[in-house]
KEFIKOL-636735 format. One record per residue: residue in three letters; x, y, z of N, C-alpha, C in turn. Coordinates in steps of 0.02 Angstrom, whole numbers, plus 50000, padded with zeros to 5 digits. Layout:
# residues N
ALAXYZXYZXYZ
...
This chain:
# residues 329
UNK500424993950000500005000050000500435006350000
UNK500995006250039501435012150042501735013549973
UNK501905008149936502175009049869501655012149823
UNK501025009749828500485012549787500385019949801
UNK500385021749865500295028749884500865033049858
UNK501465030349861502035034049836501975035149760
UNK501735030049725501655030549653501115035649635
UNK500565035549672500015040249660500255047449674
UNK500625048149729500885054849747501345057549692
UNK501755053349663502185055449608501775057649548
UNK501235053949533500795055849478500475062749492
UNK500235063549554499915069849573500405075649565
UNK501005074849590501505080149586501725081549515
UNK501655076649471501815077649400501345082549366
UNK500735083249394500245087949365500325095049392
UNK500705095849446500735102349480500965108149436
UNK501495107149395501715112849353501165115749309
UNK500755111349278500215113749235499695117649275
UNK499515114949333499015118249375499275124949400
UNK499905125149421500215131449443500215136649387
UNK500315134349325500295138849267499605142049259
UNK499085138149271498395140749265498295146449315
UNK498495145349378498425150549429498845156649411
UNK499425155549384499865161049365499565165149309
UNK499265161849260498955165449204498345169449227
UNK497935166549270497345170049295497545176249334
UNK498095175849372498315181549413498525187549371
UNK498615186549305498785192149262498205197149256
UNK497585194649263497005198949257496615199749323
UNK496755195349371496375195349434496855196349492
UNK496735201549531497145202749591496805199549651
UNK497185195649689496895192349747496385187049727
UNK495855186549766495305181749755495575174649743
UNK496095172749779496395166149771495895160749789
UNK495495162049841494995157149863494505155649807
UNK494245160749775493765159749720494095156249662
UNK494705158249645495065155149589495185147649602
UNK495395145949663495515138949680494875134849674
UNK494315137649697493685133949694493455132949622
UNK493575137749579493405136949508493815131349476
UNK494455131149492494895125849466494695119149495
UNK494495119049558494255112849589493635110149554
UNK493175114649537492575112549501492755109649433
UNK493235112849400493465110449334493765103449339
UNK494185102349389494525095949397494045090449422
UNK493535092349459493055087449485492475086349436
UNK492425090649384491885089949336491215092249363
UNK491225097249407490615099749438490505107149426
UNK489875109149424489705116149411489795120349475
UNK489935126849465490105131349520489665137549517
UNK489395139349575488975145349581489355150449624
UNK489455156449597489805161849632489295167049653
UNK489275168749717488805173849740489175179649772
UNK488995185649752489305191549781489015197749748
UNK489105203449779488845209649752489225211349687
UNK488935215549645489285217249582489965220549595
UNK490445219249549491085222549552491635218849588
UNK491535212349604492035208549642492435203949597
UNK492425205049532492845201349484492605194149472
UNK491965192849484491705186049472491745184349398
UNK491465188749357491465187649284492175187949257
UNK492585192549281493275193249259493675186949272
UNK493565183849331493935177849349493735171949304
UNK493095171249291492865165849247493145166749177
UNK493125173049153493415174549088494165172849085
UNK494515174549138495235173249141495365165649141
UNK494965161949178495035154649179494915151749110
UNK494405154149076494245151549009494815152848960
UNK495145158648968495705160248923496315155948937
UNK496385153649000496955149349019496845142148996
UNK496245140648972496095133848948496045133748872
UNK496255128248844496165127248772495485124048761
UNK494965128148770494285125548768493815130848741
UNK493235128548717492725133048691492355136448749
UNK492255142948744491955146848798491385151148772
UNK490825151148808490255155348790489995158848853
UNK489785165048843489505168948899488775170548885
UNK488345169348934487635170848928487445175848982
UNK487195181648960486965186649008486235185349024
UNK486085183349085485395181749103485015188249118
UNK484425188749087483995194549096483275192149104
UNK482825196349131482125194249142481765192049078
UNK481975194549020481615192748958481955187048919
UNK482455183748950482795178248917482315172348910
UNK482375168748854481955162848840482385156548841
UNK482095150648857482475144448855482835143348789
UNK482515145148734482825144148667483455148348660
UNK483505153948697484105158048694484705154548724
UNK484575149348765485115145548797485285139348757
UNK484775135248744484915128648716484875128448640
UNK484525133348609484435133348537483715131648519
UNK483585131248455482895130148432482885127248362
UNK482285125148340482185122848271481985128848228
UNK482295129348171482145134948125481915132048058
UNK481375135048032481105132647968481475135847910
UNK481665131747861482015134247801481525134247743
UNK481335140147718480865140447661481145137147598
UNK481805137247590482105134347529482005126847525
UNK482115123447581482075116147581481405113547607
UNK481045117847643480415115647673480515111347734
UNK481135111247761481285107247820481485111747878
UNK481485108747937481735112147997482465110148009
UNK482875114748031483555113148051483675115848122
UNK484175113048154484325114848223484855120348226
UNK484685125648260485185130848275485365130148349
UNK485985127948362486195126648431486325133248468
UNK486165133148533486265139048575486955139248607
UNK487085144448646487745145248677487925140048730
UNK487435135948751487585130748801488035125448771
UNK488095125248704488535120448671489255123148671
UNK489565122648729490255124948738490555120948795
UNK491215121148803491535117648858491435121348924
UNK491535127948922491435132148981490885137048966
UNK490345136849006489785141448997489745146049057
UNK489815152549046489735157449099489005159849099
UNK488645157949150487945160149159487975166349205
UNK488015172149174488135178349211487485180949241
UNK487495182449306486915184849343486315180049332
UNK486435173749347485955168349331485285169449365
UNK485275172749423484645173549458484255179849438
UNK484445182749380484045188349353483565185949299
UNK483545179449286483065176549238482565172349276
UNK481945171849251481425167949286481545160449284
UNK481125156749322481235149549333481225145449269
UNK480815147449220480765143349159481435143249121
UNK481825148649128482485148749096482975144549137
UNK482915145049204483355140949246483255133449232
UNK482625131549221482485124449210482785121949144
UNK482895126549097483195124549033483905122049042
UNK484225124249097484905122149110484945115349145
UNK484385113149175484415107149217484655101049180
UNK484375099749121484575093849083485315094249064
UNK485525100149042486225100949022486695099849080
UNK486525102449139486955102049197486995094949225
UNK486435091349224486425084749255486585079149205
UNK486275079449146486345073949098486885075149045
UNK487155081249044487655083148993487385082148922
UNK486725083748916486415083548850485865088748847
UNK485645090348786485125095348775484615092348727
UNK483975093448741483445091148696483115097148662
UNK483145097148595482825102348556482315098948511
UNK481675100748520481155097148484481115090048508
UNK481175085248462481165078148482481855074948475
UNK482375079048472483045076448462483505078548520
UNK483905073848545484375075248599485085075648573
UNK485475080148601486165081348579486625080848640
UNK487155076848635487655076448688488085082748687
UNK488265085048746488715090748752489435088248756
UNK489885092048726490585090048725490885090548795
UNK491325085848810491705085948874492375089248863
UNK492645092848912492315094348976491755099448967
UNK491225098849008490675103649007490585106249078
UNK490595112749084490575115849150490175122249148
UNK489685122849193489315129049201489595132849260
UNK489855138749247490105143149300489615149049303
UNK489235149349356488695154349360488865159649413
UNK488665165749399488725171049449488025173249467
UNK487945175349530487295178049549487395183549601
UNK486925188249601486925193549651486525191149711
UNK486675193849771486285191849831485545192949819
UNK485125188549847484405188749833484075195149858
UNK484405198649903484105204849928484125210349875
UNK484505209449822484575214649771483955214949726
UNK483845220749698483265221949655483295217649592
UNK482725214649572482675211049509482995204249508
UNK483015200849566483305194149569482755189049584
UNK482855182949560482395177349572482775171749607
UNK482485168849660482835163049692482855157149644
UNK483425153649642483485147849599483075142049627
UNK482765137949585482405132049610482885127349646
UNK482625123949699483045119349738483355113949695
UNK482965111449646483225106049603483835108349563
UNK483835114749544484405117249505484995118849549
UNK484865122049605485425124149648485795118049675
UNK485445112349681485765106249705486245103349652
UNK486155105449589486595103049535487275106449539
UNK487325111949573487975115349580488385111649632
UNK488975109549612489415106049659489635110649715
UNK489775116849698490035121749747489645128249742
UNK489525131249800489265138049802489765142249841
UNK490045147349807490585151349836490325158249854
UNK490465160449914490335167449934490955171649917
UNK490865176549876491425180849855491415187249897
UNK491965188649929492005194449975492425200049944
UNK492425205749978492805211549955493565210249959
UNK493955213449917494685212749921494965216349982
UNK495585214750000495925218250054496135225250029
UNK496375229350076496595236150058497165235950006
UNK497655231450018498225230949972498015228549903
UNK497555223549903497305221049839496925226249801
UNK496535230349836496145235549802496595240949773
UNK497155242349807497645247049779497935244349713
UNK498095237849713498355234649652497845234749596
UNK497215233449613496675233549563496605240449533
UNK496625245549575496555252449552497125254349506
UNK497735252449524498315254049482498295250249416
UNK498095243949418498055239949357497545242949309
UNK496985245349337496465248249296496675255049268
UNK497005259049311497205265849291497725265849235
UNK498205261249240498755261049192498705255449141
UNK498155251649146498035246149099498625241349095
UNK498875239349153499445234849157499215227549157
UNK498935225349104498685218449100499055214649044
UNK499365209249064499695205049015499185200448981
UNK499355198048923498915193448888498955186448919
UNK498365183448930498335176748960498465171548906
UNK498905166748922499065161348876498655155148894
UNK498415151548843498065145248854498575139748871
UNK498555137148931499075132448954498805125448970
UNK498145124748974497855118348994497365115948941
UNK497485110148913497055107348861496545102548892
UNK496055100548851495555095648874495895089148895
UNK496405087048857496755080848874497105081448942
UNK497375087448957497695088549022497175087749078
UNK496575090449066496035090049116495835082749128
UNK495745079049073495545071949079496085067949115
UNK496725069449100497275065849132497295067449207
UNK497175073749225497155075749295496575072249331
UNK496005071949299495425068649329495555061249341
UNK495905058049294496075050949302496525049949363
UNK497015054349371497455053949429497075055149494
UNK496625060149493496225061749552495805055749574
UNK495535052049526495125046249543495525040849578
UNK496185040949571496615035849602496855037849672
UNK496725044149692496945046549758496595042449812
UNK496995040249861496735035749913496315039649963
UNK495735036749979495315039550033495115033750078
UNK495285034150141495175028750188494435027750203
UNK494245021750220493545020150235493295024350294
UNK493735025750343493525029850400493345036950378
UNK493695039550329493535046250304492885046150265
UNK492765040850227492115040250192491545040150242
UNK491645036450297491125036250349491035043150382
UNK491575046750389491545053650416491125058050371
UNK491225057450305490835061350257490085059750264
UNK489915053350267489215051350273488925053750340
UNK489315053550393489075055950458488925063450456
UNK489355067250424489245074450418488595075950381
UNK488485072450326487885073550286487265071350324
UNK487305065550357486735063150396486575067750454
UNK487085070950482486975075550538486575081650516
UNK486595083450452486185089050429485455086950421
UNK485325080450420484635078050414484335076350482
UNK484735073250525484495071150591485035072850643
UNK485075079150664485605081150711485545077650778
UNK484945075550798484855072150863485255065650866
UNK485305062150809485675055850807486395056750827
UNK486655062850817487365064250833487425068650895
UNK486885069050933486905072750996486915080250989
UNK486675082850931486665090150921485945092550931
UNK485705092150994485005093551008484815100850994
UNK485305105450999485135112550991484945114250919
UNK485085109650871484885110850801484205107850785
UNK483905104350834483265101150821482735106450806
UNK482395105650749481875110350728482125116150687
UNK482795116750679483075122350640483205120550567
UNK483175114050551483325111750483482685109350449
UNK482505112550395481915110450356482095104350313
UNK482635104950275482885099450234483635098950242
UNK483885092750251484595091650254484895090650185
UNK485545089450183485895088550119485715081850088
UNK485695081650022485525075549985486135071149978
UNK486055064849955486635060449943487135063449893
UNK486895068049852487365071349805487915075049844
UNK487755077349905488255080749946488815075949966
UNK488645069749982489155064750000489615063349941
UNK489315062649882489705061249821490185066949808
UNK489935073149814490355078949798490895080049851
UNK490745078649914491255079249966491825074449954
UNK491655068349933492155063349917492595065649859
UNK492275067949805492645070049746493095075949761
UNK492815080949796493185087149807493735086249860
UNK493645081549905494185080049953494785077449915
UNK494665073249865495225070849823495545076549784
UNK495135081149758495405086749720495815091249766
UNK495575092349828495945096449875496625093349891
UNK496625086749899497255083149910497715083849849
UNK497415083449789497785084149726498125090949723
UNK497765096349739498055103049736498595103949789
UNK498555100049843499065100349895499665095849880
UNK499625092149823500175087749804500205081249841
UNK499625079049869499595072849906499225067449868
UNK499405061149880499065055549848498555052349893
UNK498385055649948497905052949996497515058650028
UNK496915057050053496475062050083496545061950159
UNK496535067750189496535068450262495885071950283
UNK495675071350346495045074550368495025082050354
UNK495595085450357495595092650345495385094450274
UNK495475089850227495235090950158494475091750158
UNK494135087750198493405088050203493205094750234
UNK493555096750286493375102950321493475109050276
UNK493995108850235494145114650193493625115850139
UNK493325110550113492845111350059492115110250081
UNK492025108150144491355106350169490845111850164
UNK491025117850185490545123450185490295124950114
UNK490745124950066490555126649997490115121349965
UNK490165115149988489745109649962489065109649995
UNK489035111550059488425110650098487995116950106
UNK488285122950099487915128950118487265129750079
UNK487245127450016486635128349976486195122049976
UNK486395117050015486005110850019485635109950085
UNK485805114050133485465113850198484965119550200
UNK484325117850202483785122850202483535123750274
UNK483585129850299483385131050368482635131950374
UNK482375130850434481655131550447481475138750464
UNK480825140050470480595146750489480845148450560
UNK480875143250602481125144350670481845146750669
UNK482255143850625482955146050619482995153150594
UNK482575154750545482565161650519482365166650573
UNK481885164550615481665168950669482235170250719
UNK482655165150727483235165850772483845168650737
UNK483755170450673484295173150631484885168250626
UNK484715161750620485225156550610485245154850536
UNK485825154950506485895153450435486115146150425
UNK486095143950363486345137150348487085136450366
UNK487455141950358488175141750374488285140750449
UNK487855143850490487895142850563487785135550580
UNK487295132550548487115125550561487685120850539
UNK487965122250481488505117950455489125118450500
UNK489285124450524489855125150570489735121150634
UNK489115121250657488945117350718489015109850706
UNK488815107650647488885100550629489615098550627
UNK490035102550595490745100950591491075100950659
UNK490845105250703491125105550771490925099450813
UNK490355096350795490065091050837490215083950814
UNK490255082950748490365076150722491085074150733
UNK491175068150761491835065750779492275064850717
UNK492895067450721493375066950666493765060450674
UNK493845056550620494215050250625494965051350638
């Protein structure tokens, strides 16, 4: 087993130069926001969609654009608006008077990286158009289904729901996002750098350094990263504690959780723990990998009750309590 772990670790470390190049290229256009950048790369390596939430002006769109430029992949941006139609995303059938037949005009969702900008500014019928693409990696137009090219990743940005003209995403769709990231303001030093970069236009051109084959090779290595059975049980215990906190002796959360995390949370915690270990250059998972990515996987999957809202308790408060209470292997 020690020989296997050593071999896996060597494979993992062999990918590090390429991954470091991606971060280096993104930093040419994005100052700071390392946390957001890392989570976007994690979503790419794990094959999961990422939702970024923050007020306007925090470089959410800029970071996604920079990531797309660092990849040798097809990129499309969709600006979500209240008058957007499902056909504007997935495409539609168009009648040709010359031939008397219908032909398919594919929409912008047919790309490797899709930036769904301000996704919560469009109504639910548009959000539902993304569900099939996000879950099944295919799109149905008329009576015909089309497979989407791999890698396929939806990177969505949204404004906080308190802002004017926003719609809450349906639970079924928000659960399809592997990660939900809260984007915060930059530090004083970072904001000074941003201001200077903007004032003097000191931006280098981003080079495409990571191909689809590189991504597939990295994913293959990630799937080989060792995760102990005790850590898998720890993951399941964390997720179960969001459904039945009493079972784990967390009585103070009783009545505060309307819905706990789905089994999809367990799957994503397992995948992302491996990716976190991969980015750290390790061939094995440790409990701290779960803790580092746990909040981003669970915050949008734990729905609080009216009682919790009355006590001003958020899903993040509940998740922190769960992590503090569930025994670490």
